N, C-alpha and C positions, 0 to 999 in steps of 0.2 A: 609560500608557506600554506599548507593545507589547513582545513578546519580544525583537525585534531591538534596540529602544532600551534595554531592560533589560540585555541582554548588553553593549551598547556602553558603558553606564554602569559596569558591573562591570569591563570591560576598562580603561576610563579610570581607575577608582579604583585598580586594581592598578598601572597604569602610573604614576599620580601618586605612590603610595607608593614604588615602585621608583626612580623618578627622584629623589625627595626623599632617599632613602638614598644614592644615588650622589653627590648634591651635598653631603650632610653628610660623607660620607667624603672627598670632595675637599677640603672646607674644613678638615677635621681633618688630612689628609695635608700640607696646605700651611701647617701651623702656626697655623691659625685658632683663636684662643682666645676671640675675641669674635664678635659677629654680623658677617655679610658687610657690611652697611651701615655699620658702624663702622670698617671697614678703609680704608686710604688707596687712592687710585686705582690705583697700581702693583700693590698686592697684590690688589685686586679683579680687575684685568686678568689677572694670573697664574692666579688661581683660576678665572676665567671660561674662559680658554683650556684649562686642564687639564680642566675639566668638559666642555667641548665635545668635547675629544679622547676622553674616556671614553665619552661618548654615541656618538661615531662608532665607537669600537672595539666597542661592544655593539650596533651597527647599530640604534640607536633613532632613529626619525623621529617628530617631533611635528608636529601640524597646528594650524591656527587653531582648529578645533573643540575640540581637546584643551586648548589654552591658555585658551579661554573656560571650559571645564569646570573647569580647575585654578583659575582666577581666582575662580570662584564658590565653589569648595571652600575655597580658602585666599586670601582677598582681600588679606591683609596680608603675604603672602610675598614676599621679594625675588626669588624665582624668576619672578614674573610679568614683571618687566622683563628678566630674563635670557632668558626664553623668547622675548620679542619680539626681542631681539638675536640669539638663536640662529636664528630663522626668517629674519630679514633678513640675517644674516651667516653663512649656512650654511657658507661657505668661509672663515671668519675665521681659522682656524688656518693655512690655506694662505697667506692674506694676510700674516701675520706672518713666515712663512718667506720670502716674496718680499721683504719689508722687509729682512731680514737679508742676502739675496743681493744686493739692490740696493746696500746699503752696502759690500759687498765690491767692487762695481764703481765705487765713488766716483771721480769725475774721469775715468773711462774713457768711451770712445764706446759708446753703446748705442742700440738701435733699439726703441722702444716701439710696440707694435701693439695697437690696442684699438678699441672702438666709442665714439663720442662721446656726449654727453648725449642726442642725438636718435637714437642707434642706428646711426650711419653709420660706415664704415671710416675709420680714421686711422692714419697711419704717421708717427712722429716720430723723427728722428735727433737725438740730444742727448747731453749729458754729465750724469750724475747728480751733484748736489752734496750732497744729503741725502735720506734716506728715513726716514719714521717713521709710526707709527700714531697717529691723533688722532681725537677725536670730530668729527663733521661733520653739521650739520643734525640729523635725528632719529636718526642712526646713532651707536652708541657706538664703532664702529671704522671708520675709513676709511684708505686708504693715501695718505699725503701725500708728494709728490715735489717737491723743488726742483731745477730742472735748467736747463741752458744749451743751448738748441737750436742746431743747426748754423747758422753764419753770423749768430748773434745775440750781442749784448753784454749784454743784459739777462736777469737771472734770471727764469724763469717758475716758477709754482707751480700744482700741479694736485692734486686729490683724486680718487682712484678709489674708488667706493662698492662695497660687498660684492657687489651683483648684477651689476656690470660685469665683463667679461672682459678680461684683460690678458696679453699675451705679451711677453717681454723677451729680446732677443738681444744678446750682446756684439758690439760693432762696428757700423758703419753698413751694414746689409744692403741690397742693392739689391732693391727691390720693384717689380714691373711695375705700370704705371698701371692696368692692367685690374683689379687687385685692389682698387683704391680707387675704382672707378667706381660711383657711387651707383645707377646704373641696373641694375647687375649683381646687387645684393643689396637685399632689403627691410630696413626698420629692424629692428635687433637680430637680424640674421640670423646664426645660428651657423656657417653655411657659410663666412663670411669667414675666421674664425680657422682653421677646418679646412683651407681652401684654402692659406692662408699657411704653415701648419705642414707640409702636404704638399710645398710648394714649397721651403721653407727648412730643413726638418728640425725636430727638437724644440727648443724655446726653452730658454734657460739658466734662465729662471724663468717661472712661469705660475700664475695662479689663475683 
Protein backbone atom coordinates (compact mmCIF):
# COMPACT_ATOMS: atom_id res chain seq x y z
CA UNK A 1 0.00 0.00 0.00
CA UNK A 2 1.54 3.34 -1.09
CA UNK A 3 1.38 6.63 0.84
CA UNK A 4 -1.67 7.85 -1.09
CA UNK A 5 -3.57 4.62 -0.43
CA UNK A 6 -2.56 4.73 3.26
CA UNK A 7 -3.85 8.29 3.63
CA UNK A 8 -7.06 7.36 1.81
CA UNK A 9 -7.62 4.43 4.19
CA UNK A 10 -6.98 6.68 7.21
CA UNK A 11 -9.43 9.27 5.87
CA UNK A 12 -12.03 6.57 5.24
CA UNK A 13 -11.56 5.12 8.72
CA UNK A 14 -12.07 8.55 10.30
CA UNK A 15 -15.12 9.16 8.10
CA UNK A 16 -16.56 5.74 8.98
CA UNK A 17 -16.30 6.52 12.71
CA UNK A 18 -17.68 10.04 12.22
CA UNK A 19 -20.69 8.89 10.21
CA UNK A 20 -21.37 6.04 12.63
CA UNK A 21 -21.47 8.59 15.47
CA UNK A 22 -23.92 10.73 13.48
CA UNK A 23 -26.16 7.75 12.86
CA UNK A 24 -26.04 6.64 16.52
CA UNK A 25 -26.99 10.16 17.61
CA UNK A 26 -29.80 10.23 15.06
CA UNK A 27 -31.12 6.90 16.32
CA UNK A 28 -30.99 8.10 19.93
CA UNK A 29 -32.59 11.48 19.15
CA UNK A 30 -35.49 9.72 17.44
CA UNK A 31 -36.18 7.63 20.52
CA UNK A 32 -34.45 4.53 19.25
CA UNK A 33 -34.01 2.22 22.21
CA UNK A 34 -33.48 -0.89 20.09
CA UNK A 35 -31.48 -1.57 16.96
CA UNK A 36 -32.48 0.06 13.68
CA UNK A 37 -33.38 -3.31 12.10
CA UNK A 38 -35.84 -4.03 14.93
CA UNK A 39 -37.83 -0.84 14.32
CA UNK A 40 -40.97 -0.73 12.20
CA UNK A 41 -40.90 0.64 8.65
CA UNK A 42 -42.27 4.08 9.52
CA UNK A 43 -39.73 4.58 12.31
CA UNK A 44 -36.90 3.44 10.07
CA UNK A 45 -38.01 5.90 7.39
CA UNK A 46 -38.08 8.78 9.88
CA UNK A 47 -34.61 7.92 11.18
CA UNK A 48 -33.24 7.45 7.67
CA UNK A 49 -34.56 10.84 6.52
CA UNK A 50 -33.20 12.59 9.62
CA UNK A 51 -29.83 10.90 9.10
CA UNK A 52 -29.73 11.95 5.44
CA UNK A 53 -30.57 15.52 6.45
CA UNK A 54 -27.79 15.59 9.04
CA UNK A 55 -25.33 14.26 6.45
CA UNK A 56 -26.44 17.01 4.08
CA UNK A 57 -26.09 19.70 6.77
CA UNK A 58 -22.53 18.58 7.47
CA UNK A 59 -21.78 18.50 3.73
CA UNK A 60 -20.77 14.83 3.87
CA UNK A 61 -20.60 13.12 0.51
CA UNK A 62 -19.98 9.39 0.30
CA UNK A 63 -18.83 7.42 -2.71
CA UNK A 64 -19.06 3.83 -3.86
CA UNK A 65 -15.40 3.39 -2.87
CA UNK A 66 -16.18 4.47 0.68
CA UNK A 67 -19.23 2.20 0.94
CA UNK A 68 -17.10 -0.77 -0.13
CA UNK A 69 -14.50 0.17 2.49
CA UNK A 70 -17.20 0.49 5.16
CA UNK A 71 -18.77 -2.83 4.18
CA UNK A 72 -15.42 -4.58 4.58
CA UNK A 73 -14.86 -2.83 7.91
CA UNK A 74 -18.38 -3.42 9.29
CA UNK A 75 -20.00 -6.17 7.19
CA UNK A 76 -22.96 -6.62 9.56
CA UNK A 77 -23.86 -2.95 9.96
CA UNK A 78 -27.31 -1.73 8.97
CA UNK A 79 -25.57 1.32 7.53
CA UNK A 80 -24.51 -0.72 4.51
CA UNK A 81 -28.07 -0.84 3.17
CA UNK A 82 -28.68 2.75 4.28
CA UNK A 83 -25.58 3.94 2.38
CA UNK A 84 -26.82 2.20 -0.75
CA UNK A 85 -30.10 4.04 -0.33
CA UNK A 86 -28.27 7.31 0.34
CA UNK A 87 -26.26 7.10 -2.87
CA UNK A 88 -29.25 6.09 -4.97
CA UNK A 89 -31.60 8.47 -3.19
CA UNK A 90 -29.36 11.49 -2.69
CA UNK A 91 -32.41 13.73 -3.00
CA UNK A 92 -34.73 11.55 -0.93
CA UNK A 93 -35.48 14.31 1.60
CA UNK A 94 -36.55 16.61 -1.23
CA UNK A 95 -38.75 13.82 -2.55
CA UNK A 96 -40.61 13.64 0.76
CA UNK A 97 -41.15 17.39 0.66
CA UNK A 98 -42.61 17.06 -2.84
CA UNK A 99 -44.95 14.31 -1.57
CA UNK A 100 -46.29 16.67 1.09
CA UNK A 101 -46.72 19.50 -1.42
CA UNK A 102 -48.51 17.24 -3.89
CA UNK A 103 -51.01 16.15 -1.25
CA UNK A 104 -51.77 19.82 -0.60
CA UNK A 105 -52.68 20.03 -4.30
CA UNK A 106 -54.99 17.01 -4.10
CA UNK A 107 -57.83 17.15 -6.67
CA UNK A 108 -56.39 20.32 -8.18
CA UNK A 109 -55.06 20.77 -11.70
CA UNK A 110 -51.30 20.33 -11.90
CA UNK A 111 -48.69 20.09 -14.63
CA UNK A 112 -46.07 17.36 -14.18
CA UNK A 113 -42.86 17.93 -16.12
CA UNK A 114 -40.27 15.19 -16.12
CA UNK A 115 -38.09 12.83 -18.13
CA UNK A 116 -39.57 9.41 -18.86
CA UNK A 117 -37.89 6.05 -18.31
CA UNK A 118 -35.95 6.53 -21.54
CA UNK A 119 -34.87 10.03 -20.56
CA UNK A 120 -37.13 11.97 -22.92
CA UNK A 121 -39.25 15.05 -22.09
CA UNK A 122 -42.81 14.57 -20.83
CA UNK A 123 -45.51 17.05 -19.89
CA UNK A 124 -48.66 15.75 -18.19
CA UNK A 125 -51.72 17.82 -17.35
CA UNK A 126 -53.55 15.99 -14.59
CA UNK A 127 -55.25 16.07 -11.20
CA UNK A 128 -53.41 14.54 -8.25
CA UNK A 129 -55.48 12.01 -6.32
CA UNK A 130 -52.81 10.75 -3.94
CA UNK A 131 -49.08 10.97 -3.41
CA UNK A 132 -46.95 8.82 -1.14
CA UNK A 133 -43.47 7.42 -0.69
CA UNK A 134 -43.18 3.70 -1.35
CA UNK A 135 -40.45 1.13 -1.97
CA UNK A 136 -40.13 0.32 -5.67
CA UNK A 137 -37.84 -2.19 -7.36
CA UNK A 138 -34.44 -1.90 -5.64
CA UNK A 139 -35.21 1.55 -4.28
CA UNK A 140 -36.30 2.00 -0.68
CA UNK A 141 -37.98 5.30 -1.57
CA UNK A 142 -39.87 6.29 -4.68
CA UNK A 143 -42.52 8.95 -5.24
CA UNK A 144 -45.85 7.28 -6.06
CA UNK A 145 -48.55 9.42 -7.64
CA UNK A 146 -52.10 8.34 -8.42
CA UNK A 147 -53.59 10.88 -10.81
CA UNK A 148 -56.35 11.54 -13.32
CA UNK A 149 -54.92 12.92 -16.58
CA UNK A 150 -56.71 15.59 -18.57
CA UNK A 151 -59.62 14.17 -20.60
CA UNK A 152 -59.20 10.71 -19.01
CA UNK A 153 -61.67 8.82 -16.83
CA UNK A 154 -59.25 6.20 -15.60
CA UNK A 155 -56.82 6.71 -12.72
CA UNK A 156 -53.18 6.40 -13.71
CA UNK A 157 -50.37 5.41 -11.36
CA UNK A 158 -46.72 6.33 -11.72
CA UNK A 159 -43.54 5.95 -9.68
CA UNK A 160 -40.78 8.52 -9.87
CA UNK A 161 -37.40 7.14 -8.86
CA UNK A 162 -34.80 9.11 -6.92
CA UNK A 163 -32.52 9.74 -9.88
CA UNK A 164 -35.36 11.16 -11.96
CA UNK A 165 -36.06 14.89 -12.12
CA UNK A 166 -39.57 16.21 -11.61
CA UNK A 167 -41.06 19.70 -11.64
CA UNK A 168 -44.67 20.40 -10.63
CA UNK A 169 -46.74 23.48 -11.40
CA UNK A 170 -50.18 24.21 -10.03
CA UNK A 171 -52.63 24.57 -12.92
CA UNK A 172 -52.39 23.27 -16.47
CA UNK A 173 -49.50 25.28 -17.84
CA UNK A 174 -49.18 25.75 -21.60
CA UNK A 175 -45.91 24.23 -22.80
CA UNK A 176 -44.70 24.83 -26.34
CA UNK A 177 -44.28 21.67 -28.40
CA UNK A 178 -40.69 22.65 -29.09
CA UNK A 179 -39.84 21.77 -25.49
CA UNK A 180 -41.03 18.18 -25.88
CA UNK A 181 -39.37 17.60 -29.25
CA UNK A 182 -37.12 14.59 -28.74
CA UNK A 183 -34.79 15.83 -31.46
CA UNK A 184 -34.05 18.95 -29.41
CA UNK A 185 -32.67 17.08 -26.39
CA UNK A 186 -30.61 13.96 -25.94
CA UNK A 187 -31.72 11.31 -23.44
CA UNK A 188 -31.64 12.48 -19.80
CA UNK A 189 -30.77 15.99 -20.94
CA UNK A 190 -30.83 18.40 -17.98
CA UNK A 191 -31.35 21.32 -20.37
CA UNK A 192 -34.99 20.29 -20.76
CA UNK A 193 -36.05 21.14 -17.20
CA UNK A 194 -33.82 24.21 -17.16
CA UNK A 195 -35.49 25.50 -20.34
CA UNK A 196 -38.97 24.80 -18.95
CA UNK A 197 -38.21 26.63 -15.70
CA UNK A 198 -36.79 29.58 -17.60
CA UNK A 199 -40.00 29.71 -19.62
CA UNK A 200 -42.56 29.09 -16.85
CA UNK A 201 -40.76 30.33 -13.76
CA UNK A 202 -39.97 28.41 -10.61
CA UNK A 203 -42.19 25.32 -10.07
CA UNK A 204 -44.40 24.90 -7.03
CA UNK A 205 -42.53 21.69 -6.18
CA UNK A 206 -39.37 20.12 -7.51
CA UNK A 207 -36.74 17.50 -6.80
